[in-house]
C-alpha positions as CSV (number, residue, x, y, z in Angstrom):
1,M,59.3,121.5,-60.3
2,A,56.8,121.4,-63.2
3,R,57.4,119.8,-66.3
4,S,57.9,122.1,-69.5
5,T,54.6,122.4,-71.1
6,K,54.2,120.3,-74.3
7,S,55.5,122.2,-77.8
8,T,52.8,123.1,-80.0
9,Q,51.7,121.0,-82.9
10,T,53.4,120.9,-85.8
11,I,51.4,121.4,-89.0
12,T,51.8,118.6,-91.9
13,R,49.7,117.3,-94.0
14,K,48.7,114.8,-92.4
15,T,47.2,117.0,-90.0
16,R,45.7,118.8,-92.4
17,F,43.6,116.2,-93.5
18,E,42.1,115.2,-90.2
19,H,41.5,118.9,-90.1
20,A,39.3,118.8,-93.0
21,A,37.3,115.7,-92.1
22,R,35.9,117.4,-88.9
23,L,34.9,120.4,-91.0
24,A,33.7,118.8,-93.3
25,A,31.8,116.5,-90.4
26,A,30.8,120.1,-89.1
27,R,29.2,120.9,-92.1
28,A,27.2,117.9,-93.1
29,E,25.7,118.4,-89.2
30,V,24.7,122.2,-90.3
31,R,23.2,121.1,-92.9
32,A,21.0,118.5,-91.6
33,Q,20.1,120.7,-88.7
34,A,19.1,123.3,-91.9
35,R,17.1,120.7,-93.6
36,Q,14.9,119.7,-89.6
37,T,14.6,123.3,-89.7
38,A,13.0,123.7,-93.2
39,R,10.6,121.2,-92.5
40,D,9.6,122.1,-88.9
41,R,8.4,125.3,-90.6
42,D,5.4,123.0,-92.3
43,G,5.8,124.5,-95.9
44,A,6.3,128.3,-94.7
45,V,8.1,129.2,-97.7
46,A,9.4,132.4,-96.0
47,D,11.0,130.7,-93.4
48,T,12.1,128.3,-94.8
49,T,13.8,130.2,-97.4
50,T,15.3,132.2,-94.4
51,A,16.5,128.8,-92.6
52,A,17.8,127.5,-95.7
53,G,19.8,130.7,-96.3
54,A,20.7,130.6,-93.3
55,G,22.2,127.0,-93.4
56,A,23.8,128.0,-96.7
57,A,26.1,130.6,-94.9
58,S,26.9,128.4,-92.4
59,V,28.5,126.0,-95.1
60,F,30.1,128.8,-96.7
61,W,31.8,130.6,-94.0
62,S,33.4,126.9,-93.0
63,R,34.2,126.0,-96.2
64,L,36.1,129.3,-96.4
65,T,37.5,128.7,-92.7
66,S,39.2,125.6,-93.9
67,T,41.6,127.0,-96.1
68,V,43.9,127.2,-93.1
69,V,45.0,125.4,-90.3
70,P,45.1,127.3,-87.5
71,A,48.7,126.5,-85.2
72,G,48.2,123.8,-82.4
73,V,45.4,122.0,-83.8
74,D,43.8,119.2,-81.8
75,T,44.4,116.2,-84.7
76,A,42.0,113.8,-82.5
77,D,39.7,111.8,-84.8
78,D,36.9,112.5,-82.7
79,A,34.3,113.8,-84.9
80,A,31.6,111.7,-86.0
81,G,29.3,111.7,-89.4
82,G,30.4,113.4,-92.4
83,G,31.3,110.6,-94.3
84,D,31.5,111.1,-97.8
85,D,31.9,115.0,-96.7
86,R,35.4,114.2,-95.3
87,A,36.8,112.3,-98.1
88,E,35.8,115.0,-100.6
89,N,37.1,117.5,-98.8
90,A,40.5,116.2,-98.0
91,R,40.6,115.4,-102.0
92,R,39.8,119.3,-102.2
93,V,43.4,119.9,-100.5
94,L,45.3,117.9,-102.3
95,V,43.7,119.7,-105.8
96,A,44.3,123.0,-104.1
97,D,47.8,121.8,-103.2
98,R,48.3,120.4,-106.8
99,N,46.5,123.4,-108.6
100,R,48.9,125.9,-106.7
101,R,52.2,124.0,-107.8
102,R,50.9,124.4,-111.5
103,R,51.4,128.4,-111.2
104,W,54.7,128.1,-110.2
105,P,56.3,128.3,-113.8
106,W,54.6,131.8,-114.1
107,I,56.1,133.8,-111.4
108,P,59.9,134.3,-113.1
109,A,57.8,135.9,-115.4
110,A,55.7,137.5,-112.8
111,V,58.9,139.3,-110.9
112,G,60.5,139.9,-114.1
113,G,57.3,142.1,-116.0
114,A,57.1,143.6,-111.9
115,A,60.6,144.8,-111.8
116,G,60.9,145.8,-115.8
117,M,57.5,148.0,-115.4
118,G,59.0,149.0,-111.8
119,G,62.6,150.1,-113.5
120,H,60.7,151.5,-116.8
121,W,58.8,153.9,-114.7
122,L,61.0,155.2,-112.0
123,G,63.5,155.6,-114.8
124,A,61.4,158.1,-116.6
125,G,60.6,159.6,-113.3
126,A,64.2,160.3,-112.8
127,A,65.0,161.6,-116.2
128,A,62.2,164.2,-115.8
129,V,64.0,166.1,-113.0
130,A,67.4,165.1,-114.1
131,D,69.8,164.6,-116.8
132,V,69.7,160.7,-117.3
133,G,68.2,158.4,-120.0
134,P,64.9,156.8,-119.1
135,A,66.7,153.3,-119.0
136,V,69.0,154.4,-116.2
137,L,67.5,151.4,-114.1
138,A,67.3,148.9,-116.9
139,V,70.7,146.9,-115.2
140,P,69.0,147.0,-111.9
141,A,65.9,145.8,-112.5
142,A,67.7,142.5,-114.3
143,V,69.4,141.9,-111.3
144,V,66.7,141.5,-109.2
145,P,64.8,138.4,-110.7
146,V,68.8,137.0,-110.1
147,G,68.7,137.8,-106.8
148,A,65.1,136.3,-106.1
149,A,66.0,133.3,-107.7
150,A,69.0,132.8,-105.6
151,V,67.4,133.5,-102.0
152,V,64.8,130.6,-103.6
153,A,67.6,128.6,-104.8
154,A,68.9,128.7,-101.2
155,R,65.7,128.3,-99.4
156,Y,64.9,125.1,-101.1
157,R,68.5,123.7,-101.7
158,S,67.3,120.1,-101.0
159,S,64.0,120.3,-103.3
160,V,65.9,122.1,-106.3
161,G,67.3,118.6,-107.5
162,R,66.8,118.1,-111.1
163,W,65.5,121.1,-111.5
164,W,68.4,123.1,-111.9
165,P,68.1,124.2,-115.8
166,D,64.7,124.8,-115.8
167,L,65.5,127.6,-112.6
168,V,68.5,129.0,-114.3
169,A,66.8,129.3,-117.8
170,G,63.7,130.9,-116.0
171,V,66.2,133.4,-114.6
172,V,67.8,133.9,-117.2
173,G,64.1,134.4,-119.4
174,A,63.1,137.0,-116.5
175,S,66.1,139.4,-116.0
176,A,66.0,139.7,-120.4
177,L,62.0,140.9,-119.9
178,A,62.9,142.9,-116.7
179,Y,65.4,144.4,-119.2
180,G,63.5,145.1,-122.3
181,L,60.3,147.1,-120.1
182,A,63.1,148.8,-117.8
183,A,64.9,149.9,-121.1
184,T,61.9,150.6,-123.7
185,G,58.7,150.5,-122.0
186,P,55.5,147.7,-122.3
187,S,54.7,145.8,-125.9
188,P,52.7,143.4,-127.2
189,L,56.3,141.5,-128.2
190,L,57.4,141.7,-125.1
191,G,54.1,140.1,-123.4
192,A,54.2,137.4,-126.1
193,A,57.5,136.6,-125.3
194,A,56.5,136.2,-122.4
195,V,53.6,133.9,-122.3
196,V,56.0,131.8,-124.6
197,G,59.1,131.4,-123.1
198,T,57.0,130.9,-120.2
199,T,55.0,127.9,-121.7
200,V,58.2,126.4,-123.3
201,L,60.2,126.7,-120.0
202,G,56.9,125.1,-117.2
203,A,56.4,122.2,-120.0
204,R,58.7,119.4,-118.2
205,W,56.8,121.3,-114.5
206,W,53.3,120.2,-115.7
207,R,54.2,117.1,-117.2
208,V,55.0,116.5,-113.5
209,H,52.0,117.4,-112.1
210,P,49.4,116.5,-114.6
211,L,46.1,118.3,-115.1
212,G,43.0,116.9,-117.5
213,P,40.3,113.7,-118.0
214,R,43.5,111.3,-118.5
215,V,44.6,112.1,-115.2
216,A,43.1,109.8,-112.5
217,A,41.1,111.2,-110.1
218,L,43.3,112.4,-106.7
219,A,42.0,110.5,-103.5
220,A,42.7,111.0,-100.0
221,P,44.8,108.2,-98.1
222,V,43.7,106.6,-94.9
223,V,44.2,107.4,-91.5
224,P,44.1,104.8,-89.0
225,P,43.3,105.5,-85.5
226,P,45.9,105.0,-83.5
227,A,46.2,102.0,-81.5
228,L,45.6,101.6,-77.6
229,R,47.7,100.5,-75.3
230,D,47.0,96.9,-73.8
231,P,47.7,97.3,-70.2
232,D,48.0,93.8,-69.9
233,L,50.8,93.5,-72.4
234,D,53.0,96.0,-70.7
235,A,55.3,94.5,-68.6
236,L,55.7,96.9,-65.7
237,C,51.5,97.4,-65.3
238,R,51.7,93.2,-65.1
239,A,54.2,93.1,-62.8
240,W,52.5,95.7,-60.5
241,A,49.3,93.3,-61.1
242,E,50.8,90.3,-59.6
243,T,52.9,91.4,-57.3
244,N,51.8,94.8,-55.7
245,G,48.3,95.2,-56.5
246,S,47.7,91.4,-56.2
247,K,46.0,89.8,-52.4
248,D,49.0,89.4,-51.0
249,G,50.2,92.6,-51.8
250,K,51.0,95.8,-49.9
251,V,48.2,97.9,-51.7
252,P,46.0,95.1,-53.2
253,G,43.3,95.5,-56.0
254,S,45.2,98.8,-57.5
255,R,46.6,98.9,-61.1
256,L,48.4,100.9,-63.0
257,T,47.3,102.9,-65.9
258,G,48.1,106.0,-68.6
259,R,51.5,105.1,-69.4
260,A,53.6,108.3,-70.7
261,D,57.5,107.8,-71.4
262,D,60.2,111.0,-71.8
263,A,63.6,111.0,-72.1
264,H,64.6,110.5,-68.7
265,T,61.4,108.5,-66.9
266,T,58.1,106.7,-67.3
267,T,54.9,107.8,-65.8
268,F,51.9,105.9,-64.6
269,D,48.5,106.9,-62.7
270,V,48.2,104.4,-60.3
271,V,44.4,103.9,-59.4
272,L,43.7,102.5,-56.0
273,R,40.9,101.3,-54.2
274,P,38.6,103.6,-53.2
275,G,38.3,104.0,-49.1
276,A,41.6,101.3,-49.0
277,H,44.9,103.1,-49.9
278,T,46.1,106.8,-50.1
279,V,49.4,108.2,-51.7
280,E,50.8,108.0,-47.9
281,D,50.5,104.3,-48.2
282,L,53.0,104.2,-51.2
283,V,55.4,106.4,-49.8
284,T,55.5,104.0,-46.7
285,H,55.9,101.0,-48.5
286,R,58.0,102.4,-51.5
287,V,60.9,100.1,-51.5
288,R,58.8,97.0,-51.7
289,L,56.4,98.2,-54.4
290,A,59.9,98.6,-56.5
291,G,60.7,95.2,-55.8
292,G,57.7,94.4,-57.0
293,L,58.4,96.1,-60.3
294,G,61.7,94.5,-60.3
295,L,63.6,98.3,-60.1
296,D,65.9,99.8,-57.5
297,A,64.3,102.3,-54.7
298,D,66.2,104.7,-55.7
299,R,64.4,105.0,-59.7
300,V,60.7,104.5,-58.0
301,L,58.6,107.7,-57.0
302,F,55.4,108.1,-55.5
303,A,53.6,111.5,-55.9
304,P,49.9,112.4,-55.3
305,G,47.6,112.5,-58.3
306,R,46.7,115.5,-60.6
307,P,43.8,117.9,-59.2
308,G,40.0,116.5,-58.8
309,Q,41.0,112.5,-59.8
310,G,40.5,112.1,-55.8
311,A,43.0,111.0,-53.5
312,N,42.9,107.2,-54.8
313,R,44.9,108.1,-57.7
314,A,48.5,108.8,-57.3
315,R,51.3,109.2,-59.7
316,L,54.6,106.1,-60.5
317,T,57.4,107.9,-61.6
318,I,60.0,105.0,-62.6
319,I,63.9,107.2,-63.5
320,H,65.5,105.1,-66.6
321,T,67.8,107.2,-67.3
322,D,69.8,110.1,-64.8
323,P,69.9,113.3,-65.9
324,V,72.0,114.7,-62.7
325,A,74.5,111.9,-62.5
326,D,77.2,114.2,-63.0
327,T,78.4,117.1,-60.6
328,R,77.7,120.7,-61.9
329,L,79.7,123.0,-60.1
330,F,78.0,126.6,-58.1
331,T,79.2,129.4,-60.5
332,A,77.1,132.0,-58.9
333,P,74.3,133.2,-57.3
334,K,70.9,134.0,-58.7
335,V,67.9,135.8,-57.2
336,V,64.9,136.6,-58.2
337,D,62.4,138.9,-55.8
338,G,63.1,136.5,-53.1
339,T,63.0,133.6,-54.6
340,I,67.1,131.6,-54.8
341,K,66.7,130.4,-58.2
342,G,68.7,127.3,-59.9
343,V,70.3,126.2,-56.2
344,G,69.9,122.5,-57.9
345,R,68.6,119.7,-60.4
346,S,65.6,117.4,-59.8
347,I,66.5,113.6,-60.8
348,D,63.3,112.8,-62.5
349,G,64.5,115.7,-65.2
350,S,61.7,118.1,-64.3
351,G,64.3,120.6,-64.1
352,E,66.2,123.0,-61.8
353,V,65.0,123.6,-58.2
354,D,64.8,127.1,-56.2
355,V,64.5,127.8,-52.5
356,L,62.5,130.4,-51.1
357,M,63.3,133.3,-48.8
358,W,60.2,135.3,-49.1
359,D,57.3,135.8,-50.7
360,D,53.9,137.9,-50.5
361,G,53.3,136.4,-47.1
362,G,56.7,137.3,-45.8
363,T,59.8,135.8,-44.7
364,V,60.1,131.4,-45.1
365,P,62.0,129.9,-41.9
366,T,63.8,126.8,-43.5
367,A,65.7,123.7,-41.6
368,V,68.4,122.0,-43.7
369,V,69.1,118.7,-42.0
370,G,71.3,115.8,-42.3
371,S,73.7,113.9,-41.2
372,T,77.9,114.1,-41.9
373,G,78.7,113.9,-45.1
374,G,75.6,114.4,-47.1
375,G,76.4,118.2,-48.5
376,K,74.1,119.9,-45.8
377,S,77.4,122.3,-45.5
378,G,77.7,122.9,-49.1
379,A,74.2,123.8,-49.5
380,T,74.8,126.7,-46.7
381,N,77.3,127.7,-48.2
382,I,75.4,128.3,-51.3
383,L,72.3,129.8,-49.6
384,T,74.2,131.8,-47.5
385,T,76.2,133.2,-50.4
386,A,73.0,133.7,-52.5
387,A,71.0,135.7,-49.7
388,L,74.2,138.3,-48.8
389,S,75.0,138.3,-52.4
390,T,71.0,140.7,-52.5
391,G,72.4,143.8,-51.1
392,V,69.4,143.6,-48.5
393,L,70.4,141.4,-45.8
394,N,72.9,141.3,-42.9
395,L,74.4,138.0,-41.5
396,L,73.5,136.9,-37.8
397,Y,76.1,133.2,-37.6
398,A,75.2,131.3,-34.0
399,D,77.5,128.1,-34.3
400,P,77.3,126.0,-30.8
401,K,79.8,123.6,-32.1
402,G,82.5,126.0,-32.2
403,N,84.2,124.8,-35.3
404,S,81.4,124.9,-38.1
405,S,82.7,127.4,-40.3
406,T,85.2,129.8,-39.6
407,A,84.7,131.4,-42.8
408,L,81.2,132.5,-42.1
409,A,82.0,133.7,-37.9
410,A,84.8,135.9,-39.4
411,R,82.7,137.3,-42.2
412,A,79.1,137.9,-40.5
413,R,77.7,141.1,-39.2
414,V,77.5,139.4,-36.3
415,A,78.9,136.0,-35.0
416,V,78.2,134.2,-31.5
417,I,80.4,131.0,-31.6
418,G,80.4,128.2,-28.9
419,K,78.0,126.5,-27.0
420,Q,77.8,128.8,-24.1
421,N,77.3,132.1,-26.0
422,V,74.9,130.4,-27.4
423,L,72.9,129.2,-25.1
424,A,73.2,133.0,-23.7
425,L,71.9,134.6,-27.3
426,P,68.1,135.1,-27.3
427,R,69.0,137.9,-25.2
428,L,70.3,139.6,-28.3
429,V,68.0,138.0,-30.7
430,T,65.0,139.6,-28.4
431,A,66.6,143.1,-28.4
432,I,66.5,142.8,-32.5
433,L,63.3,141.4,-32.9
434,E,62.2,144.4,-30.5
435,A,63.9,146.6,-32.8
436,R,62.3,144.9,-36.4
437,A,58.8,145.5,-34.3
438,Q,59.2,148.9,-33.9
439,I,60.2,149.5,-37.5
440,A,57.0,148.0,-38.6
441,A,55.1,150.4,-36.5
442,E,57.0,153.4,-37.6
443,Q,56.4,152.2,-40.9
444,R,52.6,151.5,-39.9
445,S,53.1,147.8,-42.2
446,D,52.0,144.7,-40.6
447,L,54.7,143.2,-43.4
448,I,58.4,144.0,-43.4
449,F,60.4,143.0,-46.4
450,P,64.0,143.5,-46.9
451,S,65.3,146.4,-49.0
452,E,67.8,148.8,-49.2
453,Q,66.4,151.5,-46.9
454,V,65.2,148.9,-44.1
455,P,67.9,145.6,-44.4
456,G,66.4,142.6,-43.1
457,W,68.8,139.3,-41.6
458,T,69.4,136.4,-42.0
459,F,69.3,134.4,-38.6
460,L,72.0,131.1,-39.9
461,H,71.5,129.2,-36.7
462,D,74.2,126.0,-37.1
463,E,73.6,122.5,-35.0
464,Y,71.1,123.1,-33.3
465,S,70.8,120.3,-31.7
466,F,73.5,121.4,-29.4
467,V,71.3,123.7,-27.6
468,A,68.0,121.9,-28.1
469,H,68.0,120.3,-24.7
470,D,67.6,124.0,-22.9
471,P,63.9,124.2,-22.5
472,K,64.9,128.5,-22.5
473,V,66.3,128.5,-25.2
474,A,64.0,125.8,-27.3
475,A,61.1,128.0,-26.2
476,L,62.5,131.6,-27.6
477,W,63.7,129.7,-30.7
478,T,60.2,128.5,-31.0
479,E,59.0,131.3,-30.5
480,T,61.3,133.6,-32.6
481,V,60.1,131.3,-35.9
482,N,57.0,132.2,-35.4
483,T,57.4,135.7,-35.6
484,V,60.3,136.5,-38.0
485,R,58.3,135.6,-40.8
486,A,56.7,139.2,-40.8
487,L,59.8,141.2,-39.2
488,G,62.2,140.8,-42.5
489,I,64.3,137.7,-41.1
490,W,65.0,135.0,-42.9
491,L,65.5,131.7,-40.3
492,V,67.8,128.9,-41.1
493,G,68.3,126.4,-39.1
494,L,70.6,123.8,-39.8
495,N,70.6,120.5,-37.4
496,Q,71.2,116.5,-37.8
497,S,68.1,115.1,-38.0
498,Q,64.6,115.4,-38.0
499,G,63.8,113.4,-34.8
500,Q,62.1,115.1,-32.2
501,G,64.7,115.3,-29.2
502,A,67.0,117.1,-31.9
503,W,65.2,120.1,-32.2
504,G,63.4,120.2,-28.5
505,G,59.9,118.7,-28.9
506,D,57.8,118.8,-31.6
507,H,56.7,122.6,-31.8
508,A,60.0,123.9,-32.5
509,R,60.4,121.4,-35.2
510,S,57.2,122.0,-37.0
511,A,58.1,125.8,-36.1
512,F,61.2,125.7,-38.7
513,A,59.4,123.5,-41.0
514,S,57.8,126.3,-43.3
515,Q,60.8,124.6,-45.7
516,V,62.4,121.3,-45.1
517,I,65.8,120.4,-46.8
518,A,66.8,117.2,-46.0
519,F,69.8,115.7,-47.1
520,R,70.5,111.9,-46.1
521,T,70.4,111.1,-42.4
522,N,72.2,108.0,-41.0
523,S,69.3,107.1,-38.6
524,K,65.7,105.9,-39.6
525,S,63.9,109.1,-39.7
526,S,60.0,108.7,-41.4
527,S,58.7,111.1,-43.8
528,D,55.6,111.4,-42.0
529,L,57.9,113.3,-38.9
530,V,57.5,116.3,-41.4
531,P,54.4,117.0,-43.8
532,G,55.1,117.2,-47.3
533,L,58.3,114.5,-47.5
534,L,57.4,112.3,-50.6
535,F,61.2,110.8,-50.3
536,D,62.6,109.2,-46.5
537,P,65.6,110.9,-46.3
538,A,67.1,107.3,-44.9
539,E,66.4,106.0,-48.3
540,L,68.6,108.5,-50.7
541,P,71.5,106.9,-52.6
542,L,74.2,105.6,-51.7
543,N,77.7,105.8,-53.8
544,D,79.9,102.6,-55.0
545,G,82.6,102.9,-53.0
546,R,83.8,100.7,-49.8
547,P,82.2,101.5,-47.5
548,R,79.7,103.2,-49.6
549,R,78.8,106.3,-48.8
550,P,76.2,108.9,-49.3
551,V,76.2,110.3,-53.0
552,P,77.5,114.4,-52.1
553,G,74.0,116.8,-52.7
554,M,71.0,114.5,-53.0
555,A,68.6,115.9,-50.6
556,V,65.0,115.8,-50.3
557,H,62.3,118.9,-50.5
558,A,59.2,119.2,-48.5
559,H,56.2,119.2,-51.2
560,L,58.5,117.9,-54.2
561,D,57.6,114.8,-56.4
562,A,61.7,114.3,-56.8
563,P,64.8,114.1,-54.6
564,V,67.2,117.2,-55.6
565,R,70.4,116.9,-56.6
566,W,72.0,119.9,-55.6
567,D,74.8,122.0,-56.9
568,W,78.3,121.6,-55.6
569,L,80.5,124.8,-53.8
570,P,83.7,123.1,-53.0
571,S,85.9,124.2,-50.0
572,D,89.4,125.4,-50.4
573,A,90.2,121.5,-48.4
574,D,88.0,120.4,-51.4
575,A,89.9,122.2,-54.2
576,A,93.2,121.5,-52.8
577,R,92.2,117.7,-53.1
578,M,91.1,118.4,-56.3
579,V,94.5,119.4,-57.5
580,S,96.3,117.0,-55.8
581,K,94.0,113.9,-57.1
582,G,95.2,115.9,-61.2
583,L,91.7,117.4,-61.7
584,P,91.2,121.5,-62.9
585,A,91.1,123.6,-59.9
586,P,87.0,125.1,-59.6
587,A,86.6,128.4,-60.7
588,L,84.8,129.3,-57.2
589,T,85.0,128.1,-53.7
590,A,83.6,129.1,-50.6
591,S,85.9,131.7,-49.2
592,T,86.1,132.8,-53.0
593,A,82.2,133.1,-53.6
594,F,81.8,134.8,-49.7
595,D,84.4,137.1,-51.0
596,R,83.0,137.9,-54.1
597,Y,79.6,138.0,-53.4
598,F,79.2,138.9,-49.9
599,N,77.2,142.6,-49.9
600,Q,76.3,143.1,-46.2
601,P,74.4,146.4,-45.9
602,E,74.7,149.2,-42.9
603,L,72.4,148.4,-40.2
604,H,68.9,149.9,-39.5
605,P,70.1,152.8,-36.9
606,L,67.6,150.6,-34.9
607,D,68.7,147.2,-35.0
608,E,72.3,149.0,-34.7
609,A,71.0,150.3,-31.5
610,A,69.7,147.0,-30.3
611,V,72.9,145.0,-31.2
612,T,74.6,147.9,-29.3
613,S,72.6,147.9,-26.2
614,V,73.4,144.1,-25.8
615,L,77.0,143.7,-27.2
616,G,78.6,147.1,-27.6
617,P,79.7,148.8,-30.0
618,P,81.0,147.5,-32.6
619,V,84.9,147.1,-34.0
620,N,85.5,147.1,-37.9
621,G,81.5,147.2,-38.5
622,R,81.0,143.7,-36.6
623,W,80.1,141.5,-33.4
624,Q,82.1,138.5,-32.4
625,V,81.6,136.7,-29.3
626,G,83.7,133.6,-28.8
627,G,86.1,131.9,-31.4
628,L,89.1,132.8,-32.8
629,G,89.0,136.4,-32.7
630,A,86.2,137.6,-30.7
631,T,85.8,141.6,-29.7
632,H,82.5,141.4,-27.4
633,T,81.5,138.6,-24.7
634,L,77.2,138.1,-24.1
635,G,75.5,137.5,-21.2
636,D,72.7,135.0,-20.5
637,A,68.7,136.3,-21.0
638,G,68.0,138.6,-18.3
639,S,71.5,138.7,-16.8
640,G,72.3,142.6,-17.7
641,A,75.7,141.8,-19.0
642,G,77.1,141.9,-22.2
643,G,79.7,144.1,-24.0
644,A,83.7,144.5,-23.3
645,A,85.5,141.3,-21.8
646,V,86.2,140.4,-18.2
647,V,89.7,139.5,-17.9
648,V,90.7,138.7,-14.6
649,P,94.7,137.1,-13.5
650,P,94.8,133.5,-13.0
651,G,94.4,132.3,-9.6
652,R,96.4,130.5,-7.7
653,G,98.6,128.4,-9.3
654,G,96.5,129.5,-12.6
655,R,95.9,126.1,-14.0
656,R,93.7,124.7,-16.9
657,A,92.8,121.2,-17.2
658,P,92.8,119.3,-20.5
659,W,89.9,119.1,-22.8
660,G,88.3,116.5,-21.9
661,S,88.4,116.1,-18.5
662,R,87.0,117.2,-14.9
663,G,89.5,119.1,-13.4
664,V,89.7,118.0,-10.2
665,E,90.0,114.6,-8.7
666,A,87.1,113.5,-5.8
667,G,90.6,114.7,-3.4
668,G,90.3,118.1,-4.9
669,E,93.5,117.8,-6.5
670,S,93.9,119.1,-10.1
671,A,95.0,117.6,-13.2
672,A,97.2,117.9,-16.3
673,P,97.7,121.9,-15.6
674,V,98.2,124.0,-18.5
675,E,99.5,127.8,-17.7
676,P,97.7,130.7,-19.2
677,A,98.8,133.9,-19.4
678,E,95.5,135.5,-18.4
679,V,91.7,133.8,-18.4
680,V,89.2,136.2,-19.6
681,L,85.4,135.3,-18.0
682,S,82.8,135.7,-19.5
683,P,79.4,137.7,-17.5
684,V,78.4,134.2,-16.3
685,Q,81.3,132.3,-15.7
686,A,81.7,135.9,-13.2
687,E,78.6,135.4,-11.3
688,V,78.8,132.1,-10.8
689,L,82.2,132.7,-9.3
690,A,81.2,135.5,-7.5
691,L,78.0,133.5,-5.8
692,I,80.9,130.8,-4.6
693,A,82.9,133.4,-3.5
694,A,80.5,135.1,-1.2
695,G,79.3,131.6,0.0
696,T,76.6,129.8,-2.3
697,A,78.4,126.6,-2.5
698,T,76.0,123.9,-3.6
699,T,74.4,123.6,-7.5
700,G,70.6,124.2,-6.8
701,N,71.6,126.7,-4.8
702,L,73.7,128.2,-7.9
703,V,70.7,127.4,-10.1
704,D,68.4,129.6,-8.6
705,A,70.8,132.4,-7.2
706,A,72.4,133.3,-10.8
707,T,70.4,135.0,-13.3
708,A,71.1,132.3,-16.4
709,S,69.9,129.4,-17.3
710,K,70.3,125.9,-15.8
711,A,73.0,124.7,-18.8
712,A,74.6,128.0,-18.5
713,V,75.6,127.7,-14.8
714,H,76.5,124.0,-15.3
715,D,78.6,125.2,-18.3
716,A,80.5,128.2,-16.4
717,L,81.1,125.6,-13.4
718,D,83.3,123.4,-15.5
719,A,85.3,126.2,-17.4
720,L,86.1,127.5,-14.1
721,I,87.1,124.2,-12.8
722,G,89.6,124.5,-16.0
723,Y,90.7,127.4,-15.3
724,G,91.2,126.5,-11.7
725,R,89.1,129.2,-10.1
726,I,87.1,127.0,-8.1
727,I,87.7,123.4,-7.0
728,R,84.8,120.9,-6.5
729,V,84.9,119.4,-2.8
730,A,82.2,117.1,-3.2
731,R,79.5,115.8,-5.0
732,G,77.6,119.2,-5.8
733,R,79.7,121.3,-3.6
734,Y,82.0,123.9,-5.0
735,Q,84.3,126.3,-3.3
736,A,86.8,129.1,-4.3
737,A,90.5,127.7,-5.3
738,G,91.7,129.9,-2.7
739,D,89.2,129.5,-0.1
740,R,90.2,126.3,2.0
741,S,88.2,126.7,4.9
């Protein structure tokens, strides 16, 4: 987020002097040009007269415009020449200001006279049209000076001071004058009284502001130019030169310049040796460079230089006062034209940070990475709440882990829970993408933006690393991320790290990296893995506990100069823990935020038809595959299965192995049986069981014969062994539980 612009320059007496000095220099230059023009005419009287007239007109106009100092004028003393004219013009400003003050004693008489004559004329008019006397407005006219004096005294109460007697006497005289004029009309006696009274009352004021031959002439003060900061006298500049910029430093030949301080930070321009170093070298060695300055690493930030300065320039920001030390609770979502506003605050004090869902180029795929405890789940809850509060997005939630967020699983329009089900999700995603492409074709549009007429989707894929190993799934999601930009689908992928293995390949990782939000990672992930990260997520600050834990909500946004502290949306468990510690309960938790702000619209008919063709009709307006309260099943891509659940009574023994065990030993005996009431087989499990019953016994033949992916077949074998439907007779060979031949 950009810094706030500098406020308009305040106009003071000092700025007026400096402005007058520059105008005097400009007039001197105009006069010199006029004289030169006159000399060049070689005695041509008419031409000389014309040139002198033009110069005189320019001088007159500049003097006329010099009476007012424009707002926001630059007061830098960069004019040259003018000498005596500068001081003379500044003195004239003082003289004009003094003369204006000397006229102030006449203001009460002027106000009283105007009020009295107005009351006299209005009273005469009223007497002509109604049965009233001509002095009917005498009293109101006498009140006008009193009211004006009250306003002036309130406005300039700090400056009235010892002038209260004079002000009161002036108000009494002005009221008497107004009353007399309104009652009797103008007369020489009233005029003489006004002049004499003003002269008597103003004598004291004029003595304080004297004028005359014995009064010393006013002289303009000499304003010395501001002293330039000497880099050699700045401790930070000297420390940089002695350590980081020295021959043995990380960036030899570099230096600091252009120091600027504000309420939270101190900034420098870093001048690097051309052709030797760039800002990437500073980001890479940020910790050691901070050590060279004697500062904490999390207080030192580097960013590219200002546009036009060159690649050998950078900006150094040192945070000396933390503006985000206190946690800020999330209170309500704010979305403006596809941008989620104010999700967090920049640690350098530059203001609020936003997250983009879509812009003029379409939706922006987003990757949220971070290890456990860094704030990734809380940020996801904020993003989901804001996205679904717009009323133009539905949620498709994929959770291969199975228990990442039961609140989202129970509220999403489409929820796919469990690793095996998420491995089969590409079939459903393909159907939705085909429906969105058909909507775009019908509208003859290259871009679909979420709207009330054509609602969009939010695809939220949790724990992507659980399915990244499957090449079919990784390829499908890579293609999907590169396609949804134009189809009104905002895709958000969550993962534990930026490493290539967690995404299934560099192509998949780069597809999600259009917008990266990286919380602290436990593994060393260099910031060059994702373009635009100017702060390594592994170096985000830790708290002071034992053991030290990540500061909650601290994240790095791609292409932002400084880390961001996100707002906190506590879960129900967090709220209960706060209450148990005696802290006030938060006004908003994740569950209450979902209930209050989720506003999922009705699906577009083509979207609904696409989901129904894969999963079957909705139950209570939604579809849930896997997890507690599942209503549908999902077949693997290309299997043609899906829809209603397949209920199979348990086989001989009907036993299920405990969680974490393989189910049977080498001899074929089951371990730790558990009797279920019934077993619900997914389409992939039913297909694998049918192949084994038909005689396909080895793992390789099963993978070749099944329509599901290799990973899905292996998961189905493990599940069938746990259900007691098949047994493993040898390594890589299976048979149905009832077949002992």
